[in-house]
C-alpha positions in Angstrom: -48.1 28.2 33.4 -48.6 25.2 35.7 -46.0 22.7 36.8 -46.0 19.1 38.0 -43.7 16.2 38.7 -42.9 13.4 36.4 -41.1 10.1 37.0 -41.2 8.3 40.3 -39.1 7.1 43.3 -35.5 5.9 42.3 -32.4 6.0 44.7 -34.2 8.0 47.3 -36.8 5.2 48.1 -40.6 5.2 48.3 -41.0 6.9 51.7 -38.8 9.8 50.8 -40.5 10.2 47.5 -44.0 10.2 49.0 -42.8 13.0 51.4 -41.4 15.0 48.4 -44.8 14.9 46.6 -46.6 15.9 49.8 -44.2 19.0 50.0 -44.6 19.6 46.2 -48.4 20.0 46.9 -47.8 22.6 49.5 -45.3 24.4 47.3 -48.1 24.8 44.6 -47.3 22.0 42.1 -50.5 21.1 40.1 -49.8 17.4 39.4 -47.6 14.3 39.9 -47.3 11.7 37.0 -45.8 8.3 37.7 -44.1 6.1 35.0 -44.6 2.4 34.8 -41.6 0.3 33.8 -40.4 -3.3 34.6 -37.2 -5.4 34.6 -34.8 -2.5 34.4 -32.9 -3.3 37.7 -32.7 0.6 38.3 -35.7 0.8 40.6 -38.3 2.3 38.3 -41.9 2.1 39.4 -43.7 -1.0 38.3 -47.1 -0.5 40.1 -48.0 3.0 39.5 -51.7 2.7 40.5 -50.9 1.2 43.9 -48.4 4.0 44.6 -50.8 6.7 43.5 -53.5 5.3 45.8 -51.2 5.7 48.8 -50.4 9.3 47.6 -54.1 9.9 47.4 -54.4 9.4 51.3 -51.4 11.7 51.9 -52.4 14.5 49.6 -55.7 16.5 48.9 -55.3 18.8 46.0 -52.5 17.7 43.7 -53.6 15.7 40.7 -52.4 12.1 40.4 -51.5 10.7 37.1 -50.0 7.7 35.3 -47.6 8.4 32.5 -48.3 5.8 31.6 -50.1 2.5 32.2 -48.9 0.4 29.3 -52.2 -1.4 28.4 -50.8 -4.3 26.3 -49.4 -5.9 29.5 -52.6 -5.7 31.6 -56.1 -7.2 32.0 -58.1 -4.1 31.0 -61.0 -4.8 33.3 -58.7 -5.1 36.4 -57.1 -1.7 35.2 -60.5 -0.1 34.8 -61.5 -1.4 38.4 -58.3 -0.2 40.1 -58.1 3.3 38.3 -61.8 3.9 39.2 -61.1 3.0 42.7 -58.2 5.6 42.8 -60.4 8.1 41.2 -62.8 7.7 44.2 -60.4 7.6 46.9 -58.5 10.7 45.5 -61.9 12.7 45.1 -61.7 12.8 41.4 -57.9 13.7 41.0 -56.9 10.9 38.6 -55.4 11.8 35.2 -55.3 8.4 33.3 -52.3 8.3 31.1 -52.1 5.1 28.7 -49.5 4.0 26.1 -48.5 1.0 24.0 -45.0 0.6 25.3 -41.8 1.0 23.6 -39.0 -0.9 25.2 -38.4 -4.5 23.7 -36.9 -6.0 27.0 -40.2 -5.3 28.8 -42.4 -7.0 26.1 -39.9 -9.9 26.0 -40.2 -10.2 29.9 -44.0 -10.4 29.7 -43.7 -13.0 26.7 -45.9 -10.6 24.7 -44.7 -9.8 21.1 -44.1 -6.1 20.5 -45.8 -6.5 17.3 -49.1 -6.9 19.0 -48.8 -3.8 21.0 -51.1 -1.7 18.7 -54.1 -4.2 18.6 -53.6 -5.0 22.4 -53.8 -1.2 23.3 -56.9 -0.6 20.9 -59.0 -3.4 22.4 -58.0 -2.6 26.1 -59.0 1.1 25.6 -62.3 0.0 24.1 -63.0 -2.3 27.0 -61.9 0.4 29.7 -64.0 3.1 28.1 -67.1 0.8 27.9 -66.5 -0.3 31.4 -66.7 3.3 32.6 -69.5 4.5 30.5 -71.8 1.5 30.3 -73.9 2.4 33.3 -74.4 -1.1 34.3 -73.5 -4.6 33.0 -72.0 -5.2 29.6 -70.5 -7.8 27.6 -67.3 -7.7 25.2 -66.0 -10.2 22.8 -62.8 -9.2 21.0 -59.7 -11.0 19.8 -57.8 -10.9 23.2 -60.6 -10.3 25.8 -63.9 -11.8 26.2 -66.4 -10.8 29.1 -70.1 -11.7 29.5 -72.6 -9.7 31.5 -70.1 -8.0 33.9 -70.0 -4.7 35.8 -67.0 -2.7 36.8 -67.3 -1.5 40.5 -66.8 1.3 41.5 -67.4 3.6 38.8 -64.9 6.5 38.5 -65.9 9.8 40.3 -65.2 12.0 37.4 -67.9 12.1 34.6 -67.8 10.4 32.3 -64.4 9.2 33.3 -60.9 10.5 34.4 -59.2 12.6 31.5 -57.3 10.4 29.1 -53.7 11.0 28.3 -51.7 9.6 25.5 -47.9 9.5 25.3 -47.2 10.1 21.6 -44.2 11.2 19.3 -44.6 10.0 15.8 -46.8 12.0 13.5 -49.5 9.3 13.2 -49.6 8.9 16.9 -50.0 12.5 17.5 -52.8 12.7 15.0 -54.4 9.6 16.6 -54.4 11.3 19.9 -56.0 14.4 18.5 -58.7 12.5 16.6 -59.6 10.4 19.6 -59.7 13.3 22.2 -56.8 12.3 24.2 -54.6 14.8 26.1 -51.0 14.7 25.2 -47.7 13.9 26.9 -44.6 15.1 25.1 -41.5 13.3 26.5 -38.5 14.6 28.3 -35.8 13.1 25.8 -36.4 15.6 22.9 -35.0 18.9 22.2 -37.3 22.0 22.2 -37.2 22.1 18.5 -38.7 18.6 18.2 -41.2 19.4 21.0 -42.5 22.3 19.0 -42.8 20.2 15.8 -44.8 17.7 17.5 -47.0 20.2 19.3 -47.6 21.8 15.8 -48.8 18.5 14.4 -51.1 17.9 17.3 -52.6 21.4 17.0 -53.4 20.9 13.3 -54.8 17.6 13.9 -57.1 19.0 16.6 -58.2 21.8 14.4 -59.1 19.4 11.5 -61.3 17.4 13.9 -63.1 20.7 15.0 -61.5 20.4 18.5 -60.2 23.6 20.2 -56.7 23.6 21.5 -56.5 23.7 25.4 -52.8 24.3 26.5 -53.4 22.5 29.8 -54.3 19.4 27.8 -50.6 19.1 26.8 -48.1 18.3 29.3 -44.3 18.6 28.3 -41.8 16.6 30.5 -38.6 18.2 31.1 -35.4 17.2 33.1 -34.6 20.0 35.7 -31.1 20.6 36.8 -30.4 24.0 38.6 -26.9 25.4 38.6 -25.4 28.3 40.3 -22.1 28.4 38.7 -20.4 27.5 35.2 -18.7 24.6 37.0 -22.0 23.3 38.5 -23.6 23.7 34.9 -21.0 21.6 33.3 -21.3 19.0 35.9 -25.0 18.9 35.4 -24.7 18.6 31.6 -22.3 15.6 32.0 -24.6 13.9 34.4 -27.6 14.4 32.1 -25.6 13.1 29.2 -24.9 10.0 31.2 -28.4 9.6 32.2 -29.6 10.0 28.6 -27.2 7.4 27.5 -28.4 4.9 30.1 -32.1 5.6 29.0 -31.3 4.7 25.5 -30.0 1.4 26.5 -33.5 0.4 27.4 -35.0 1.7 24.2 -35.0 0.9 20.4 -33.4 2.7 17.5 -36.8 2.6 16.2 -38.5 4.3 19.1 -40.0 7.9 18.9 -38.9 8.2 22.6 -35.2 8.3 21.8 -33.2 11.5 22.5 -31.2 13.3 19.9 -28.2 11.4 18.8 -26.0 14.2 20.0 -26.2 13.8 23.7 -24.8 17.1 24.7 -27.3 18.8 22.4 -30.0 16.7 24.0 -28.9 17.4 27.4 -28.5 21.2 27.0 -31.5 21.8 24.7 -33.8 19.0 26.0 -33.6 19.8 29.7 -34.2 22.9 32.0 -30.6 23.1 32.8 -28.6 26.0 34.1 -29.1 29.1 36.2 -32.7 30.2 37.3 -32.6 32.9 34.7 -31.5 30.5 32.1 -34.3 28.1 33.0 -36.7 30.9 33.0 -35.8 31.8 29.4 -36.3 28.2 28.3 -39.8 28.1 29.7 -40.6 31.5 28.1 -39.8 29.8 24.8 -42.1 26.9 25.5 -44.9 29.2 26.7 -44.6 31.3 23.5 -45.3 28.1 21.5 -48.5 27.4 23.4 -47.0 25.2 26.3 -48.8 25.8 29.6 -48.1 22.7 31.6 -44.7 21.4 32.3 -43.7 18.3 34.2 -40.4 18.3 35.9 -38.6 14.9 35.9 -37.2 15.4 39.5 -38.5 14.8 43.0 -35.4 16.1 44.7 -37.0 18.5 47.5 -34.3 21.2 47.4 -34.4 21.4 43.6 -38.3 21.6 43.8 -38.2 24.3 46.5 -35.8 26.4 44.5 -37.8 26.2 41.4 -41.0 26.9 43.3 -39.6 29.9 45.1 -37.4 31.4 42.3 -38.9 30.5 39.0 -42.6 29.6 39.4 -43.7 33.0 40.6 -42.7 34.6 37.1 -45.2 32.3 35.5 -48.1 32.4 37.9 
């Protein structure tokens, strides 16, 4: 199995977060994925490509990913240029994760109807793929975007373009990801049971398209809270329940990203929480279902060190 980081700087600040990612690379973590969120008031990352570009200069091997760039809010040509520049500067380490968005307050903040998310996403991806594969100048005339005789510079270093990742949860979205050749993010808010159900849908859809399932093309995000005693474990569960409740306030009752309604179940079953032995058993359960890439939703250096020293070796 391989392990990476998921999320971004929060209370620790950008400089401390950057130092944590640099250390994570030295500890053997495979990738680092940044979220994109706006208008929360709790310090979530809003400019992921900018921050990843800085990280590219401070690191040399860890892969740098977006989880995700929410395309309905962006000019797709500007995104294509910025992402390709990052791919060049990182020597081909970009994992380009994209999504449609799911928080109503963010769409409201950008004055974009959430009902337009699908069509805006589809057109933006068509433009970005064309920009990266046209081999020169091209034109595009769609519903939202019009470009005449333009060229995107520089091209990405990875050929034909950086790996494309999609955050998906609903069955139709999982099947869409499989049909269109996306790698898949499975979110940190779901129980293991739900993760396995969604992974099975994705596997079946890939098989139906004649695509071989590669476990490194699926990344499962998990919260990580290591406890040494029963008291520490109970405190960790309470903290996780509080965090899940806060995340739900930014979502929607219709969102596939919502956690289990039972917050205690979501905290205990949807998180790598407990002793190192307990966490290792949860990872074994995921690995038995074909999960080989787990993203840890923490950048706390002591936690990352403990995980790397006491848990990762058993899964090398």
